[in-house]
Backbone atoms as SQL, in Angstrom:
CREATE TABLE atoms (id INTEGER PRIMARY KEY, chain TEXT, resi INTEGER, resn TEXT, atom TEXT, x REAL, y REAL, z REAL);
INSERT INTO atoms VALUES
  (1, 'A', 1, 'LEU', 'N', 13.054, -4.748, 10.104),
  (2, 'A', 1, 'LEU', 'CA', 11.655, -4.742, 10.325),
  (3, 'A', 1, 'LEU', 'C', 11.414, -4.611, 11.862),
  (4, 'A', 2, 'ASP', 'N', 12.391, -4.664, 12.679),
  (5, 'A', 2, 'ASP', 'CA', 12.144, -4.613, 14.100),
  (6, 'A', 2, 'ASP', 'C', 12.115, -3.155, 14.637),
  (7, 'A', 3, 'GLY', 'N', 12.568, -2.285, 13.823),
  (8, 'A', 3, 'GLY', 'CA', 12.480, -0.786, 14.124),
  (9, 'A', 3, 'GLY', 'C', 13.655, -0.271, 14.832),
  (10, 'A', 4, 'HIS', 'N', 14.764, -1.069, 14.827),
  (11, 'A', 4, 'HIS', 'CA', 15.916, -0.563, 15.676),
  (12, 'A', 4, 'HIS', 'C', 16.852, 0.269, 14.756),
  (13, 'A', 5, 'ASP', 'N', 16.896, -0.038, 13.415),
  (14, 'A', 5, 'ASP', 'CA', 17.802, 0.642, 12.495),
  (15, 'A', 5, 'ASP', 'C', 17.154, 1.907, 11.783),
  (16, 'A', 6, 'LEU', 'N', 17.617, 3.056, 12.137),
  (17, 'A', 6, 'LEU', 'CA', 16.997, 4.228, 11.662),
  (18, 'A', 6, 'LEU', 'C', 17.029, 4.399, 10.127),
  (19, 'A', 7, 'ASN', 'N', 18.159, 3.881, 9.434),
  (20, 'A', 7, 'ASN', 'CA', 18.114, 3.872, 7.965),
  (21, 'A', 7, 'ASN', 'C', 17.094, 2.772, 7.412),
  (22, 'A', 8, 'ALA', 'N', 16.926, 1.843, 8.156),
  (23, 'A', 8, 'ALA', 'CA', 16.018, 0.846, 7.604),
  (24, 'A', 8, 'ALA', 'C', 14.591, 1.370, 7.864),
  (25, 'A', 9, 'ARG', 'N', 14.323, 2.119, 8.812),
  (26, 'A', 9, 'ARG', 'CA', 12.963, 2.768, 8.973),
  (27, 'A', 9, 'ARG', 'C', 12.671, 3.778, 7.965),
  (28, 'A', 10, 'ARG', 'N', 13.733, 4.561, 7.651),
  (29, 'A', 10, 'ARG', 'CA', 13.534, 5.552, 6.703),
  (30, 'A', 10, 'ARG', 'C', 13.272, 4.918, 5.247),
  (31, 'A', 11, 'THR', 'N', 14.036, 4.018, 5.015),
  (32, 'A', 11, 'THR', 'CA', 13.889, 3.280, 3.649),
  (33, 'A', 11, 'THR', 'C', 12.457, 2.634, 3.600),
  (34, 'A', 12, 'LEU', 'N', 12.058, 2.094, 4.673),
  (35, 'A', 12, 'LEU', 'CA', 10.789, 1.526, 4.621),
  (36, 'A', 12, 'LEU', 'C', 9.630, 2.478, 4.590),
  (37, 'A', 13, 'ALA', 'N', 9.833, 3.669, 5.209),
  (38, 'A', 13, 'ALA', 'CA', 8.877, 4.805, 5.153),
  (39, 'A', 13, 'ALA', 'C', 8.802, 5.329, 3.634),
  (40, 'A', 14, 'ARG', 'N', 9.875, 5.287, 3.102),
  (41, 'A', 14, 'ARG', 'CA', 9.982, 5.815, 1.606),
  (42, 'A', 14, 'ARG', 'C', 9.223, 4.720, 0.554),
  (43, 'A', 15, 'PHE', 'N', 9.564, 3.454, 0.980),
  (44, 'A', 15, 'PHE', 'CA', 8.925, 2.432, 0.129),
  (45, 'A', 15, 'PHE', 'C', 7.366, 2.512, 0.393),
  (46, 'A', 16, 'CYS', 'N', 6.869, 2.656, 1.588),
  (47, 'A', 16, 'CYS', 'CA', 5.461, 2.833, 1.709),
  (48, 'A', 16, 'CYS', 'C', 4.735, 3.986, 0.949),
  (49, 'A', 17, 'ALA', 'N', 5.479, 5.140, 1.079),
  (50, 'A', 17, 'ALA', 'CA', 4.983, 6.283, 0.400),
  (51, 'A', 17, 'ALA', 'C', 4.981, 6.068, -1.127),
  (52, 'A', 18, 'VAL', 'N', 6.128, 5.498, -1.605),
  (53, 'A', 18, 'VAL', 'CA', 5.956, 5.350, -3.130),
  (54, 'A', 18, 'VAL', 'C', 4.985, 4.269, -3.377),
  (55, 'A', 19, 'LEU', 'N', 4.851, 3.148, -2.663),
  (56, 'A', 19, 'LEU', 'CA', 3.857, 2.234, -2.929),
  (57, 'A', 19, 'LEU', 'C', 2.408, 2.832, -3.021),
  (58, 'A', 20, 'GLY', 'N', 2.305, 3.684, -2.082),
  (59, 'A', 20, 'GLY', 'CA', 0.888, 4.491, -2.008),
  (60, 'A', 20, 'GLY', 'C', 0.748, 5.212, -3.234),
  (61, 'A', 21, 'SER', 'N', 1.739, 5.983, -3.687),
  (62, 'A', 21, 'SER', 'CA', 1.650, 6.734, -4.933),
  (63, 'A', 21, 'SER', 'C', 1.296, 5.819, -6.094),
  (64, 'A', 22, 'VAL', 'N', 1.989, 4.758, -6.333),
  (65, 'A', 22, 'VAL', 'CA', 1.905, 3.900, -7.385),
  (66, 'A', 22, 'VAL', 'C', 0.620, 3.095, -7.319),
  (67, 'A', 23, 'ALA', 'N', 0.208, 2.690, -6.086),
  (68, 'A', 23, 'ALA', 'CA', -1.150, 2.083, -5.900),
  (69, 'A', 23, 'ALA', 'C', -2.280, 3.035, -6.414),
  (70, 'A', 24, 'GLY', 'N', -2.258, 4.194, -5.959),
  (71, 'A', 24, 'GLY', 'CA', -3.139, 5.135, -6.317),
  (72, 'A', 24, 'GLY', 'C', -3.299, 5.476, -7.810),
  (73, 'A', 25, 'ASP', 'N', -2.116, 5.595, -8.458),
  (74, 'A', 25, 'ASP', 'CA', -2.088, 5.787, -9.832),
  (75, 'A', 25, 'ASP', 'C', -2.729, 4.504, -10.640),
  (76, 'A', 26, 'ALA', 'N', -2.381, 3.304, -10.153),
  (77, 'A', 26, 'ALA', 'CA', -2.914, 2.020, -10.824),
  (78, 'A', 26, 'ALA', 'C', -4.441, 1.986, -10.569),
  (79, 'A', 27, 'ALA', 'N', -4.929, 2.378, -9.367),
  (80, 'A', 27, 'ALA', 'CA', -6.304, 2.293, -9.090),
  (81, 'A', 27, 'ALA', 'C', -7.051, 3.272, -10.072),
  (82, 'A', 28, 'LEU', 'N', -6.523, 4.428, -10.273),
  (83, 'A', 28, 'LEU', 'CA', -7.118, 5.411, -11.305),
  (84, 'A', 28, 'LEU', 'C', -7.045, 4.892, -12.721),
  (85, 'A', 29, 'ILE', 'N', -5.922, 4.399, -13.076),
  (86, 'A', 29, 'ILE', 'CA', -5.789, 3.932, -14.530),
  (87, 'A', 29, 'ILE', 'C', -6.737, 2.782, -14.865),
  (88, 'A', 30, 'HIS', 'N', -7.006, 1.870, -13.843),
  (89, 'A', 30, 'HIS', 'CA', -7.827, 0.808, -14.121),
  (90, 'A', 30, 'HIS', 'C', -9.285, 0.874, -13.528),
  (91, 'A', 31, 'GLY', 'N', -9.558, 2.059, -13.035),
  (92, 'A', 31, 'GLY', 'CA', -10.916, 2.299, -12.383),
  (93, 'A', 31, 'GLY', 'C', -11.293, 1.275, -11.292),
  (94, 'A', 32, 'ALA', 'N', -10.214, 0.934, -10.476),
  (95, 'A', 32, 'ALA', 'CA', -10.443, -0.118, -9.453),
  (96, 'A', 32, 'ALA', 'C', -11.421, 0.277, -8.374),
  (97, 'A', 33, 'ARG', 'N', -11.988, -0.591, -7.783),
  (98, 'A', 33, 'ARG', 'CA', -12.856, -0.367, -6.574),
  (99, 'A', 33, 'ARG', 'C', -12.139, -1.031, -5.337),
  (100, 'A', 34, 'THR', 'N', -11.173, -1.751, -5.631),
  (101, 'A', 34, 'THR', 'CA', -10.408, -2.502, -4.661),
  (102, 'A', 34, 'THR', 'C', -9.059, -2.590, -5.172),
  (103, 'A', 35, 'VAL', 'N', -7.951, -2.397, -4.312),
  (104, 'A', 35, 'VAL', 'CA', -6.578, -2.680, -4.538),
  (105, 'A', 35, 'VAL', 'C', -6.198, -3.667, -3.666),
  (106, 'A', 36, 'MET', 'N', -5.589, -4.727, -4.341),
  (107, 'A', 36, 'MET', 'CA', -4.965, -5.875, -3.511),
  (108, 'A', 36, 'MET', 'C', -3.564, -5.905, -3.638),
  (109, 'A', 37, 'ILE', 'N', -2.919, -5.701, -2.545),
  (110, 'A', 37, 'ILE', 'CA', -1.391, -5.821, -2.375),
  (111, 'A', 37, 'ILE', 'C', -0.837, -7.149, -2.063),
  (112, 'A', 38, 'ALA', 'N', -0.074, -7.709, -2.832),
  (113, 'A', 38, 'ALA', 'CA', 0.309, -9.134, -2.641),
  (114, 'A', 38, 'ALA', 'C', 1.881, -8.979, -2.670),
  (115, 'A', 39, 'GLY', 'N', 2.428, -10.113, -2.234),
  (116, 'A', 39, 'GLY', 'CA', 3.815, -10.283, -2.171),
  (117, 'A', 39, 'GLY', 'C', 4.333, -10.639, -0.884),
  (118, 'A', 40, 'GLY', 'N', 5.649, -11.161, -0.799),
  (119, 'A', 40, 'GLY', 'CA', 6.069, -11.709, 0.527),
  (120, 'A', 40, 'GLY', 'C', 6.591, -10.675, 1.573),
  (121, 'A', 41, 'ILE', 'N', 6.754, -9.387, 1.256),
  (122, 'A', 41, 'ILE', 'CA', 7.347, -8.520, 2.256),
  (123, 'A', 41, 'ILE', 'C', 6.290, -7.695, 2.977),
  (124, 'A', 42, 'VAL', 'N', 5.259, -7.158, 2.204),
  (125, 'A', 42, 'VAL', 'CA', 4.310, -6.255, 2.779),
  (126, 'A', 42, 'VAL', 'C', 3.563, -6.866, 4.066),
  (127, 'A', 43, 'PRO', 'N', 3.129, -8.105, 4.006),
  (128, 'A', 43, 'PRO', 'CA', 2.495, -8.641, 5.153),
  (129, 'A', 43, 'PRO', 'C', 3.244, -8.660, 6.382),
  (130, 'A', 44, 'ARG', 'N', 4.684, -8.441, 6.372),
  (131, 'A', 44, 'ARG', 'CA', 5.488, -8.625, 7.526),
  (132, 'A', 44, 'ARG', 'C', 5.509, -7.131, 8.160),
  (133, 'A', 45, 'PHE', 'N', 4.963, -6.112, 7.522),
  (134, 'A', 45, 'PHE', 'CA', 5.006, -4.884, 8.229),
  (135, 'A', 45, 'PHE', 'C', 3.615, -4.075, 8.147),
  (136, 'A', 46, 'ILE', 'N', 2.526, -4.693, 8.133),
  (137, 'A', 46, 'ILE', 'CA', 1.187, -4.195, 8.051),
  (138, 'A', 46, 'ILE', 'C', 1.061, -2.959, 9.050),
  (139, 'A', 47, 'PRO', 'N', 1.411, -3.110, 10.304),
  (140, 'A', 47, 'PRO', 'CA', 1.230, -2.068, 11.157),
  (141, 'A', 47, 'PRO', 'C', 1.966, -0.827, 10.773),
  (142, 'A', 48, 'PHE', 'N', 3.257, -0.999, 10.304),
  (143, 'A', 48, 'PHE', 'CA', 4.109, 0.057, 9.874),
  (144, 'A', 48, 'PHE', 'C', 3.437, 0.795, 8.677),
  (145, 'A', 49, 'LEU', 'N', 2.926, -0.059, 7.635),
  (146, 'A', 49, 'LEU', 'CA', 2.248, 0.415, 6.566),
  (147, 'A', 49, 'LEU', 'C', 1.079, 1.408, 6.899),
  (148, 'A', 50, 'ARG', 'N', 0.236, 0.802, 7.902),
  (149, 'A', 50, 'ARG', 'CA', -0.936, 1.626, 8.248),
  (150, 'A', 50, 'ARG', 'C', -0.578, 3.039, 8.856),
  (151, 'A', 51, 'ALA', 'N', 0.600, 3.082, 9.595),
  (152, 'A', 51, 'ALA', 'CA', 1.002, 4.303, 10.178),
  (153, 'A', 51, 'ALA', 'C', 1.835, 5.198, 9.266),
  (154, 'A', 52, 'SER', 'N', 2.155, 4.674, 8.073),
  (155, 'A', 52, 'SER', 'CA', 3.051, 5.390, 7.089),
  (156, 'A', 52, 'SER', 'C', 2.239, 6.351, 6.269),
  (157, 'A', 53, 'ALA', 'N', 2.967, 6.989, 5.259),
  (158, 'A', 53, 'ALA', 'CA', 2.310, 7.934, 4.427),
  (159, 'A', 53, 'ALA', 'C', 1.619, 7.198, 3.234),
  (160, 'A', 54, 'PHE', 'N', 1.493, 5.936, 3.285),
  (161, 'A', 54, 'PHE', 'CA', 0.799, 5.159, 2.275),
  (162, 'A', 54, 'PHE', 'C', -0.515, 5.733, 1.850),
  (163, 'A', 55, 'ARG', 'N', -1.472, 5.887, 2.815),
  (164, 'A', 55, 'ARG', 'CA', -2.766, 6.350, 2.393),
  (165, 'A', 55, 'ARG', 'C', -2.719, 7.842, 1.887),
  (166, 'A', 56, 'GLU', 'N', -1.998, 8.601, 2.626),
  (167, 'A', 56, 'GLU', 'CA', -1.951, 10.024, 2.201),
  (168, 'A', 56, 'GLU', 'C', -1.515, 10.102, 0.782),
  (169, 'A', 57, 'ARG', 'N', -0.511, 9.346, 0.401),
  (170, 'A', 57, 'ARG', 'CA', 0.106, 9.366, -1.009),
  (171, 'A', 57, 'ARG', 'C', -0.841, 8.709, -2.015),
  (172, 'A', 58, 'PHE', 'N', -1.609, 7.730, -1.398),
  (173, 'A', 58, 'PHE', 'CA', -2.631, 7.079, -2.311),
  (174, 'A', 58, 'PHE', 'C', -3.767, 8.020, -2.667),
  (175, 'A', 59, 'LEU', 'N', -4.156, 8.885, -1.755),
  (176, 'A', 59, 'LEU', 'CA', -5.174, 9.802, -1.998),
  (177, 'A', 59, 'LEU', 'C', -4.612, 11.072, -2.644),
  (178, 'A', 60, 'ALA', 'N', -3.417, 11.271, -2.690),
  (179, 'A', 60, 'ALA', 'CA', -2.952, 12.644, -3.240),
  (180, 'A', 60, 'ALA', 'C', -2.891, 12.694, -4.749),
  (181, 'A', 61, 'LYS', 'N', -4.130, 12.743, -5.270),
  (182, 'A', 61, 'LYS', 'CA', -4.222, 12.755, -6.731),
  (183, 'A', 61, 'LYS', 'C', -5.322, 13.811, -7.188),
  (184, 'A', 62, 'GLY', 'N', -5.213, 14.936, -6.373),
  (185, 'A', 62, 'GLY', 'CA', -6.003, 16.094, -6.861),
  (186, 'A', 62, 'GLY', 'C', -7.538, 15.936, -6.786),
  (187, 'A', 63, 'ARG', 'N', -8.100, 16.196, -7.910),
  (188, 'A', 63, 'ARG', 'CA', -9.568, 16.039, -7.965),
  (189, 'A', 63, 'ARG', 'C', -10.018, 14.563, -7.955),
  (190, 'A', 64, 'PHE', 'N', -9.132, 13.643, -8.003),
  (191, 'A', 64, 'PHE', 'CA', -9.558, 12.249, -8.004),
  (192, 'A', 64, 'PHE', 'C', -9.644, 11.704, -6.662),
  (193, 'A', 65, 'ALA', 'N', -9.089, 12.542, -5.586),
  (194, 'A', 65, 'ALA', 'CA', -8.970, 11.922, -4.254),
  (195, 'A', 65, 'ALA', 'C', -10.317, 11.500, -3.677),
  (196, 'A', 66, 'THR', 'N', -11.455, 12.233, -4.009),
  (197, 'A', 66, 'THR', 'CA', -12.665, 11.694, -3.582),
  (198, 'A', 66, 'THR', 'C', -13.102, 10.276, -4.122),
  (199, 'A', 67, 'TYR', 'N', -12.758, 10.084, -5.348),
  (200, 'A', 67, 'TYR', 'CA', -12.964, 8.629, -5.922),
  (201, 'A', 67, 'TYR', 'C', -12.233, 7.668, -5.177),
  (202, 'A', 68, 'LEU', 'N', -10.807, 8.021, -4.901),
  (203, 'A', 68, 'LEU', 'CA', -9.969, 7.018, -4.286),
  (204, 'A', 68, 'LEU', 'C', -10.403, 6.778, -2.863),
  (205, 'A', 69, 'GLU', 'N', -11.024, 7.719, -2.216),
  (206, 'A', 69, 'GLU', 'CA', -11.483, 7.419, -0.845),
  (207, 'A', 69, 'GLU', 'C', -12.395, 6.241, -0.682),
  (208, 'A', 70, 'GLY', 'N', -13.128, 5.994, -1.832),
  (209, 'A', 70, 'GLY', 'CA', -13.992, 4.868, -1.803),
  (210, 'A', 70, 'GLY', 'C', -13.298, 3.586, -2.233),
  (211, 'A', 71, 'VAL', 'N', -12.112, 3.590, -2.490),
  (212, 'A', 71, 'VAL', 'CA', -11.411, 2.272, -3.086),
  (213, 'A', 71, 'VAL', 'C', -10.869, 1.468, -1.783),
  (214, 'A', 72, 'SER', 'N', -11.294, 0.382, -1.665),
  (215, 'A', 72, 'SER', 'CA', -10.786, -0.558, -0.605),
  (216, 'A', 72, 'SER', 'C', -9.351, -1.006, -0.849),
  (217, 'A', 73, 'ILE', 'N', -8.563, -0.936, 0.118),
  (218, 'A', 73, 'ILE', 'CA', -7.130, -1.446, -0.060),
  (219, 'A', 73, 'ILE', 'C', -6.999, -2.632, 0.919),
  (220, 'A', 74, 'GLN', 'N', -6.463, -3.754, 0.381),
  (221, 'A', 74, 'GLN', 'CA', -6.383, -5.061, 1.098),
  (222, 'A', 74, 'GLN', 'C', -4.958, -5.527, 0.938),
  (223, 'A', 75, 'VAL', 'N', -4.494, -6.223, 1.919),
  (224, 'A', 75, 'VAL', 'CA', -3.078, -6.838, 1.835),
  (225, 'A', 75, 'VAL', 'C', -3.331, -8.434, 1.961),
  (226, 'A', 76, 'ILE', 'N', -2.905, -9.096, 0.988),
  (227, 'A', 76, 'ILE', 'CA', -3.042, -10.479, 0.959),
  (228, 'A', 76, 'ILE', 'C', -1.914, -11.056, 1.954),
  (229, 'A', 77, 'THR', 'N', -2.461, -11.820, 2.925),
  (230, 'A', 77, 'THR', 'CA', -1.529, -12.297, 3.941),
  (231, 'A', 77, 'THR', 'C', -1.326, -13.987, 3.727),
  (232, 'A', 78, 'HIS', 'N', -2.148, -14.417, 2.951),
  (233, 'A', 78, 'HIS', 'CA', -1.955, -15.983, 2.813),
  (234, 'A', 78, 'HIS', 'C', -0.677, -16.250, 2.099),
  (235, 'A', 79, 'PRO', 'N', 0.093, -17.239, 2.540),
  (236, 'A', 79, 'PRO', 'CA', 1.468, -17.445, 1.999),
  (237, 'A', 79, 'PRO', 'C', 1.465, -17.966, 0.620),
  (238, 'A', 80, 'GLN', 'N', 0.326, -18.691, 0.109),
  (239, 'A', 80, 'GLN', 'CA', 0.164, -19.124, -1.181),
  (240, 'A', 80, 'GLN', 'C', -1.099, -18.744, -1.906),
  (241, 'A', 81, 'PRO', 'N', -1.308, -17.458, -2.108),
  (242, 'A', 81, 'PRO', 'CA', -2.555, -17.067, -2.576),
  (243, 'A', 81, 'PRO', 'C', -2.948, -17.538, -3.933),
  (244, 'A', 82, 'GLY', 'N', -1.918, -17.884, -4.790),
  (245, 'A', 82, 'GLY', 'CA', -2.170, -18.376, -6.130),
  (246, 'A', 82, 'GLY', 'C', -2.817, -19.802, -6.090),
  (247, 'A', 83, 'LEU', 'N', -2.656, -20.487, -5.054),
  (248, 'A', 83, 'LEU', 'CA', -3.367, -21.828, -4.876),
  (249, 'A', 83, 'LEU', 'C', -4.719, -21.794, -4.415),
  (250, 'A', 84, 'LEU', 'N', -5.206, -20.513, -3.914),
  (251, 'A', 84, 'LEU', 'CA', -6.594, -20.384, -3.536),
  (252, 'A', 84, 'LEU', 'C', -7.517, -20.164, -4.756),
  (253, 'A', 85, 'GLY', 'N', -6.972, -19.621, -5.746),
  (254, 'A', 85, 'GLY', 'CA', -7.613, -19.203, -6.995),
  (255, 'A', 85, 'GLY', 'C', -8.323, -17.900, -6.945);
């Protein structure tokens, strides 16, 4: 995650792109107005995620892109979000 390993950067870039595609699909399937990304690894590379193809792939849903532009995307950064309720 420090950016020095080219293969790690490529892998992380691919992960972000796939995550964007899947998150966009899930938002459409569920009619979401907000997508919350939780888990231990994503908060560790938020700047990388913002600069990646995540948003482009999230919106790459043809005629549904306009709907997805209005969907808020949030990353949960609290270490124990389940305890917050």
